[in-house]
N, C-alpha and C positions, 0 to 999 in steps of 0.2 A: 677653747670653744665649748668643751663639755660643761664648764662652769656657767657659761652664758645660757646654754640650753636648759640647765637645771633651774637657773634663776628665772628664765622666761616661763618655765612650767609652773614655778611657784607663784609668779605674779598672775599667770593665767588662772590659777586656782582661786586666787583672791577675786578676780574679776568675773569668773564663770558663775553664772547664776546668782541668786541672792540667798544668803543664809536667812533663817528665820529671824525676825526682828527681836532684839532684846527688849525686856520690859523696862523702858525708860520712864522717868517721871514726866508727866504731861507738861507741856510748855504753857506759859501764861499768855499765849496769844501771839500770832505773827509767824508761826512756823510754816515753812514751805512744805506742805503735805503732798504736793505733786509738782511735776515740771522739773526743769534742769536746775542743777546746783553746780556752782563753780567754787573750787577751793584754790585760792592763789597763795602759794607758799614761797616766801623769799628766804634764801640762804645767804645771809649778808656777806658780801665780799667774795663770793665763790667765783674764781676765775674760770672762764671757758676753757683755757688751756689745760686745766687740771684733768679734764675728761680724756685727754689724749694719753694719759698714763694708765695702761691696762691694769696696773697694780693698785689703782685707786680703790680703797675699800668701801664702795658704795653700791652694794648689790640691789637695793631697792630702786635707786635712781636709774641704774642700768636696765632694770626690768621695766621701768616706766618708759624708757627710751625704746626698748625692744618692742613694746606693745603700743607705741604712740608715735608722736612727732617730736623732733628736736631741731634746734638751730646749731650749726657749727660754732656760731658766735652771735651774741646779741650786743649791739652797740648801745651803751648808756647815753644819756644826755650829759651835757656840761652844766654845772660842775659834776664830776664823776664821784659824788659822795652820796650818803645814804638818803637823806630826806628829799632832796630834789628828785632822785630817781624813783623812790617809792611813790612820790606824787605823780611822776610821769606815768608810772605803770597803771594808775587808776584814773587818769584824766586823758591820756593820749596827747598831751601838749607838753612842751618843754618849758624851761625856766623863764623864757622871754614872755610867756603867757601866765604860768601859774605863780611866778615870782618867789618860789622857794629856792634860795641859794645856799642855805646853811642848814645845820641840824637844829633849826629853831629860827626865831626872828632876831635879826641883828638890831640892837638898840644902841643909841648914841647918847651917853650921859651929857647933861647940859653943862657940867663943870669941865668938860674936855678930857676926862679920864678915859681909860681904855674902853673900846667898844665891847659889847657883851652879846653873846648868843643866848637867847632865852628860849628853852625848849617848851616850857609848859604854857604855851600861848594858845588860845582858842583857835580852832581850825578856821573859822570865818575871818579872823584877822590875818591869817598866815597864807592860806591857799586861795588864790584868785582864779579859780577855774572850776568848772562843773566836774564832779566826781561820779564814779560808778554808783556809789551808795546814794548820792543825791538823785540820780536818774532812776534807780530802783525804787526809792521811797515815793516818787511821783506816781508809780504804778502800783503802790501798795505792797511792794516786795521788801524783803528784809536783808540786813547785812550784820555780820558779826565780825569782830576784830580782836586779835591777840597780838600785843606788842607792835602794832602798826604805828606809823609815825605821821606827824603833821595831821593828827586826827582828833586831838583833845577837844572835848566838848562838842563833837560833831552831832548835830541834832538827828541826823538820819542814819546813825548807827544804832541798831536795836540792842545788840549784846556786846559788851566790851570787857576785856581783861587787859588793862593798859601795861605799858612798859614798867611803870611803878603802880601795881594794882591797888585799888581802893579797898579798904577793909569791909566796907558796907555794900560793895557791888554784888548783884545777884550771882554772878559767876564765882566770885570769891566765896560766897556763902554756899554755893553748890559744892565747891571743892572741900570746904571745911566739913560739910555734912557727910561727904564721902570718905573722910579721913585722909585726904591727900595732902592737906596743909593745915597748919594751925594759925590762930590769930597772931601768935608770936612770930611765925615764919613770915607772915605778911608785913608785920611791923618792922622786921629786920631784913626785908627783901634785898635792899641795896648792899647789905653786908655778906650776901651769899655768893657762891662761886658761879661763874658763867654757865657751867654745865648744869648746875641745879636750877638756875633760872630758865634755861632752855627746856629742862624736864617739866617744870611747872607750867611754862607757857604751852607745852604740848598737852599736858593734862587739861588745861583750859580750852585749847582748840578742840580736843575730843569732846569735852563737855558741851561746848557750844554747838558743835556739829551734830552730835547724837541726841542731845536732850532738847535742843531748841531749833535746830535745822534751819538756818538762814538760806536764802537763795545764793548769797555770796559770803564766803568766809575769807578774811584777810589774815594771814598768819606769818609772822616774821621771826626767824631764828637768828640769834645774834652772836653766839659764841664764836663762830667762824671768823667774824670780823675782829672781835676782841683779841683772840690769840694770834692772829696774823699781824696785828699792829705791834704786839709785844715781841713776837718771835720770828716774824718774816713770812712772806708769801711762800706757799708750797713747802713749808718747814715741817719737821716731824710733828710739832704741836698742831700745825694747820691740818695735817692729815688725820690726826686724832679727832679734831673738831669736825672735819668733813664726815668721818665715819659715825660720829655721834649724831650729826644732823640726819644721816641716812637712817639711823635707828628711830629717830623721831618721825620721819616719814613713814616708816614701816608700822609704827604704833598707830598713827592716824588712819592709814589705809585699812589696817586690820579692824580698827574700831568701826569704820564705815561699813566694812563687810559684815561685821556682827550685827550692826544696826539695820542691815538690809537696804543700804543706800547706794551701793556701788553702781547699780544700773542707771542712776540719775546723775552721778557726779563726774565732772571733768576736773582733773587735778592739773594745775599749772604750777611748775616749779621753776623759779627764776632767781637771779641774783640782781642786785642793784648796781654792781660794778665789779671789776676785777681787783687785783692787788699786785704790787710790785715792791721790790726792796730798795732801800736807800742806805747810804753809808755816811752822808753829810747832811747836817741840819742848817737851814738858812733862817736866822733870827732877823726877819725883815724889820721888825720894830726897833731892834738894836741899831740898825742902820739909820733909822729916823732920829734916834738919840744922838748918834754921831753927827748927824746933819744939823743938830740944834732945833729940830722940829718938835721933839718931845723933851720936856724939862721937868725936873723933880720939883714938886710943890706939896708941902705937908705930908711927906713920906710916900708920895706916889707920882707917877708920871702923868703929865697933862699936856695937851696940845691940840692943834687944829687938824692934824693928819694922823690917821691910824690905819693899821693894816690888820685884816683878819686872815690868818693863815689856815689853810685846809690841805696840808700835805703837798700834793703836786701843783696846787694853785694857791694864790693869795689875792685878796681884794683890797685895794687901797682907796681910802675915802678922804677927801679934803672937805672938812666941815664948813669952813668959812668960804661962802660963795665968791666973795670978792677976791680971794686968793687963788681960785682954781685956774684962771687963765695963765697965771704965772707959774704956779707950782706943778700943774699936771705935766707940761712939757719938760720942765726941769727934772722932775722925779722920774719920768719915763726915760730920759737920757741917762740919769744916774743909775737906775736899776738895770738897765740894759748892759751896763759894764760890770755888774757885780758877778763874782764867781757863782756858778750853779744856776743862774737865771737864763732860761732858754729864750724867753721873749717877754715883752711888756706891751700890752695892747691898751689903747684908749677905749673908752666905753663904746664909741662908734665902731672901732675895729673889732671889739669883742662880740658885737651883736651877731657877726657871722658864725659864732660858735653857740648861739642860743642864749647869750647873756642879755638880760633885759636892758632897756634904755633907762638912763637916769631920769628922763622925763616921765616915765611910767611908774617908777617905784623908788623909794629911798634905799631899797636893798641893793640896787644896781651900783657897782663900783665905778669910780672915776678912772682907775687903772686896774687892769687884770694881769697879774704876773703868773708866769708858767715856769716850773722848775725843769731843769735838765734831768735826764736819767741819773739815778744815784743820789739825787738831792731832794729834800723835802722842806717846805716851809713849816715852821713850828713857832709857838709862842715864845716870848722872851725879850727882855729889854736890857738886861745887864750882862748877858753872855756875849761871846764873840759873835760877829755877824755870821760867820761860817764856822761850824764846829763838826769835827769828825766823830762818828759813833762806831763802836765795835762791841758786840757783833751787829750785823745789819738788822734793821727793823723793817716793818712793812707799812706801806701807805697807799692811798689812792688819791683821786682828785686831779690826776694828770688829764690832759686833753683826751677826749674819747677816741681820737685817731690813734692813740697808743695801743698796740695790740694787747698789752698786759691789762688794760682796762676792760677788755671785752668780757661780757657777762654770760650767764647760763640761761637757757630757755629749754624747757621740756614740757610737753603736754601729753596727757594720756587719760583714757577713760571713756565715758559714755558717748561723747560727741566728737571724738578724735579718731581719724583713720590711722592704722598701724603702718609703720615703715616709712614715714615721711621725713625726709631730710630737707629742712627749709633753707639751708645755706647760712648766709649772714643776714640778719634782720635788725631792724631798729626796735628799741623797747617801746617806741610810740605806737607800735602795732598791737601791743598786748591789750590795752584797754578797749579798742574797737572790736577785738576778737571776743573778749568777754561780753561786751555789749551785744554782739551778734548772737552769742549762745543764749543769753538771758532775755533777748528781745527788747532791749532798751536802746536809746540813742545818745550819742555824744557829738553834737554838731560841730564843736570846735576841733575835734580830732581830725586831722587832715590825712593821716596815714591809713591805708586800707587794712581791713581785718585779714587775718591769716586764713583765708577761705580754703586754700589748697589742703590744709590739714583737717578741715571739718567734714564730718559725715553729712 
């Protein structure tokens, strides 16, 4: 209890009053010089259940909770993976409307080779819904983003430091000028450690917030997801990543305090999904090889049926329209009998989970496969259909009704009442809440804003 009181006092000191503004370089136009600011921070893959451990080393997050509002659990949308849920957080609609089902756009090679997820696709080709940054731009307001997803080439994002940052971007040049990064660091960004990338993304978030000051800042921390995939949910490596994410939050809040912005900012800290462990891999495409639906040709497999695995779920596509009527029921019956498969849904059945109709987008699967606890769908055509792994690894993508998929939601700052427990909420309420704070509209968002927590 004494630790919580001390942490609360520290955070109160950060929020109390405004420190004199630091001398920051003038912006090149578009800075929000007055009015509310929202900073939406996602800690990728942070499970809501982690907060129940009082030894979780996240003092900044706990101080935000003490001085603001929080949900006991936030339900992600299906599929419970990164890009669909980040898109839901800023549109207020699920995948049945925004059509983002993967960490990129699923493409279907004409030669029948394996389907591919392409991440570097322009936002307008990928996201079929109105976003917060689109709504803000219509009112002459600005958005910045750091490592956000499904946002490449977005016209209405004013300042950007991407997942793979561009050497010539203004924010990259800011960081180089401050001695925080070198051109060589940027050129070799992908070869760096997850921790270093989160550090640099935090540097970029601080730069955008304090030097350019958008109305909305979207900031995504990724190391927590990377390490849980490799070492498991709630593992020692995961706890180290959680603690590091907390230090990134502290740096950003302190920078906002030094810049004199705290009296205008609402911080929202969320996660896109939770995490769970698995001990068995399902190589669903290897099953298609055994069924004779994928055949080797010129050194690679080709066929009219492919499966895109995503951990707790997998999407099956029958490319030849004339074969769907025969193959879909046959493959549904086949996979329902496979070890580790909890259920197989037709497209019509999967729509109750928020999966889009095949009539609305080619991203929608013909069959939607869900794994049992302890199993995960992964790539592979030449491996056994089911393979044991040791030690356990981490995955997500299971149906959002799985408690382990529940995500984080915390809000604190200028427009949030203290001491509010929201219970369990849907992540579809986040975008309407931000829209309410910033004074814009998202007509397609059907869930209400979280008005109980707002001042």
